[in-house]
C-alpha positions as CSV (number, residue, x, y, z in Angstrom):
1,M,0.0,0.0,0.0
2,R,1.5,3.3,-1.0
3,G,-0.3,5.1,1.7
4,I,-3.8,6.2,2.5
5,L,-3.0,9.9,2.5
6,K,-1.0,12.1,0.2
7,T,-2.2,15.4,1.3
8,N,-0.5,18.5,2.6
9,V,-3.0,18.8,5.5
10,Y,-2.4,22.6,5.7
11,E,-3.7,23.3,2.2
12,S,-7.2,24.6,2.0
13,K,-8.3,22.2,-0.8
14,I,-8.1,18.5,-0.5
15,A,-5.4,17.6,-3.1
16,L,-4.2,14.0,-2.9
17,T,-3.3,13.1,-6.5
18,P,-3.8,15.0,-9.7
19,P,-7.4,15.6,-10.6
20,L,-9.1,13.3,-13.0
21,P,-9.5,14.6,-16.6
22,K,-12.7,16.7,-17.1
23,G,-15.6,14.6,-18.3
24,E,-14.9,11.6,-16.1
25,G,-17.7,12.5,-13.7
26,V,-19.6,9.9,-11.9
27,F,-23.3,10.7,-12.5
28,Q,-25.1,11.1,-15.8
29,Q,-28.2,12.5,-14.0
30,P,-27.1,13.4,-10.5
31,P,-29.6,13.4,-7.6
32,R,-30.4,16.8,-6.1
33,E,-27.9,16.2,-3.3
34,V,-26.0,13.1,-2.3
35,L,-24.3,12.1,1.0
36,L,-20.8,10.7,0.5
37,D,-20.6,7.7,2.9
38,T,-17.5,7.0,4.9
39,N,-16.2,4.2,2.7
40,V,-16.2,6.7,-0.3
41,L,-14.0,9.1,1.7
42,V,-11.6,6.3,2.8
43,Y,-11.3,4.8,-0.7
44,A,-10.8,8.3,-2.2
45,H,-7.6,8.5,-0.1
46,N,-6.3,4.9,-0.6
47,E,-4.7,4.7,-4.0
48,D,-4.2,1.0,-3.7
49,A,-7.9,0.2,-3.2
50,P,-9.7,-1.1,-6.3
51,Q,-12.4,1.5,-5.5
52,H,-10.0,4.4,-5.4
53,R,-10.6,5.8,-8.9
54,A,-14.4,5.7,-8.6
55,A,-14.4,7.2,-5.1
56,K,-11.9,9.9,-6.0
57,A,-13.9,10.8,-9.1
58,L,-17.1,11.2,-7.0
59,R,-15.3,13.2,-4.4
60,D,-13.7,15.4,-7.0
61,D,-17.0,15.9,-8.7
62,A,-18.3,17.4,-5.4
63,L,-15.2,19.5,-4.9
64,D,-15.5,20.9,-8.5
65,G,-19.2,21.6,-8.1
66,R,-20.4,19.1,-10.6
67,I,-22.6,17.5,-8.0
68,R,-24.1,18.7,-4.7
69,A,-22.7,16.6,-1.9
70,C,-23.0,16.6,1.9
71,L,-21.4,14.9,4.8
72,A,-22.6,14.1,8.3
73,H,-20.6,14.4,11.5
74,Q,-21.0,10.6,11.8
75,N,-19.0,10.2,8.5
76,L,-16.1,12.2,9.8
77,L,-16.1,10.3,13.1
78,E,-16.1,7.0,11.2
79,L,-13.4,8.3,8.8
80,F,-11.2,9.0,11.9
81,A,-11.9,5.6,13.4
82,V,-11.1,3.7,10.1
83,V,-7.9,5.6,9.0
84,T,-6.3,5.4,12.5
85,N,-7.1,1.7,13.0
86,P,-4.3,-0.7,12.1
87,R,-6.8,-3.6,11.7
88,R,-8.7,-1.6,9.0
89,V,-5.9,0.0,7.0
90,E,-2.4,-1.3,6.3
91,R,-0.7,2.0,7.3
92,P,-2.9,3.9,9.6
93,L,-2.7,7.7,10.0
94,S,-1.7,9.2,13.3
95,P,-4.6,10.8,15.2
96,V,-3.2,14.2,14.4
97,M,-3.2,13.5,10.6
98,A,-6.7,11.9,10.8
99,R,-7.9,15.0,12.6
100,D,-6.4,17.3,10.0
101,L,-8.0,15.2,7.3
102,A,-11.4,15.6,8.9
103,D,-10.7,19.4,9.3
104,L,-10.0,19.6,5.5
105,Y,-13.4,18.1,4.8
106,L,-15.1,20.5,7.3
107,A,-13.3,23.5,5.6
108,Q,-14.6,22.6,2.1
109,P,-17.6,24.8,1.1
110,A,-18.4,22.1,-1.5
111,F,-19.7,19.8,1.2
112,R,-22.8,20.8,3.2
113,L,-22.5,19.4,6.7
114,I,-25.7,17.9,8.0
115,H,-26.6,17.4,11.6
116,P,-29.1,15.3,13.6
117,T,-32.2,17.4,14.2
118,E,-34.8,17.2,16.9
119,E,-36.8,14.8,14.7
120,T,-33.9,12.4,14.0
121,S,-34.4,10.2,17.0
122,A,-38.1,9.8,16.2
123,W,-37.2,8.9,12.6
124,L,-34.6,6.4,13.9
125,L,-37.2,4.7,16.1
126,G,-39.6,4.5,13.1
127,L,-36.9,3.1,10.8
128,L,-36.0,0.4,13.5
129,K,-39.7,-0.8,13.2
130,E,-39.4,-1.1,9.4
131,V,-35.8,-2.2,9.0
132,P,-34.8,-4.6,11.7
133,V,-31.1,-4.5,12.5
134,R,-28.7,-5.8,15.1
135,G,-25.6,-4.4,16.7
136,A,-23.6,-1.7,15.0
137,R,-26.0,-1.6,12.0
138,V,-28.1,0.8,14.1
139,F,-25.5,3.5,13.2
140,D,-26.4,3.1,9.5
141,L,-30.0,3.7,10.4
142,F,-29.1,6.7,12.4
143,L,-27.2,8.1,9.4
144,A,-30.3,7.4,7.3
145,A,-32.5,9.2,9.8
146,T,-30.1,12.1,9.8
147,M,-30.2,12.2,6.0
148,L,-34.0,12.1,5.8
149,T,-34.5,14.8,8.5
150,N,-32.2,17.0,6.5
151,G,-33.9,16.4,3.1
152,V,-31.2,14.2,1.7
153,T,-32.5,11.1,0.0
154,A,-29.4,9.7,-1.9
155,I,-26.3,8.1,-0.6
156,A,-23.1,7.2,-2.5
157,R,-21.4,4.2,-1.0
158,F,-19.8,0.9,-1.8
159,N,-21.8,-2.1,-0.7
160,G,-25.2,-0.4,-0.5
161,A,-27.0,-3.4,0.8
162,D,-27.3,-1.8,4.3
163,F,-29.2,1.2,2.9
164,S,-31.1,-0.5,0.1
165,R,-33.8,-1.6,2.6
166,V,-34.3,1.9,4.0
167,P,-37.5,3.6,2.7
168,G,-36.9,6.9,1.1
169,I,-33.1,6.4,0.5
170,S,-31.6,5.8,-3.0
171,V,-28.2,4.1,-3.0
172,F,-25.6,4.9,-5.7
173,E,-22.4,3.0,-6.0
174,P,-19.6,5.3,-7.3
175,G,-18.7,4.3,-10.8
176,D,-22.2,3.2,-11.7
177,P,-23.8,5.3,-14.4
């Protein structure tokens, strides 16, 4: 693995590798706004992952304004947890580097940051009645509830099976037309 991060963390724009050529966008007909799931962020930074090119293209489409994208606080917490965990990545980042990576995403005006609202817990309880889950899968439903209470109905992620059963959420896999 060449490394998960090739960013000068003090730059104001996330610049890991040269941008993809124009015209290599991800969506033909983009949704109104799409949440980039944590695995998209992780793969966008991991050049050795088979999903890297598609994840990076989607992230770059958002940075360049070709699609409207958002992130949730939960995504940034999960990003930190994954990239600092030696059981999840071959060469984990230090906590300082992971924090700086999260800061870079927070500083990007291209990404709207969505928050749980007063209604999110009620939506979560409703979703738990419709989509039975166990264990840590409840966090996917909490993310879905956060999305829905912020008017976001599309998520881009690899392995969308977890969200495919959630009513009101469309799942897009980066690289799919």
